[in-house]
Phi, psi and omega in degrees: 000135178246164186302323184285351177267355180293132180222150173286158177301150181291137178088355182284331180236142179245150175286153184295140177282120177261114191266141174072040184242038176100163186289336181287344183281341183093337176231054178265192181046277182268357174062033175080008183262359182077196183253127173055190176088163184299321186288346183272345179274159178276159175077032181250129178235112186248008185299124176082003179268126182246035175068035181097334175294155182293122183297154184299321181293343175267339179279338183281141184293146179260143178230152171086180180208133175252118180288144183286327182248038177288155177260149174236126189255151169284120183265136179219141182262153179300324177304320182288319177300320180293324181295321180288324177296313179301327179279000180067022176279316177254144179261111186292343182285330179272161176285132179268111181254174183296321181296321181296321179297322181290314181302315185280348174089019177288321178237141186286310174212156188285332189055232180270013183139177181245133178241129181266132174244162190274005182289135186093180185238136174245125181254334179284150176274107183238161174240108180255145176224106186228179180277325179210157180206147174283155180301323179295324181292318176300313177303315187291323179291322182289324178298325183278356176100003185257189172222150181230111181259137180250137184290153183300333186281349183284158171050000000 
């Protein structure tokens, strides 16, 4: 098979409907819009409008609250840190900081800080310094003989 022999499956593509091109086309004169009325005119947006009745999206109850100044953290699991240590990208003898995690590519960007979660297993004795961590993550690091310090501004 060559490039010029490539074809779509039969019936996979349809030709574009050309509207208002005479009576023979099947969509001539009014172009499939019917006679008069709001929907036959251009510049009409009726999405969600129910003719004066309270629209559905306004009738449904609203739940929850989104804080305008919430923080979003870059999340990292202990298993991933261990994987990078095994690959010798991270040095467990030095203190592992947020900047070091970004440099080595463990985390793409810091956002409002890095938060460590306990998914996966850590076997190396490491000293971590991050913005936030789950209780389980702190316990897991201490169990492995390391320490995990959390910045005062977190949680």
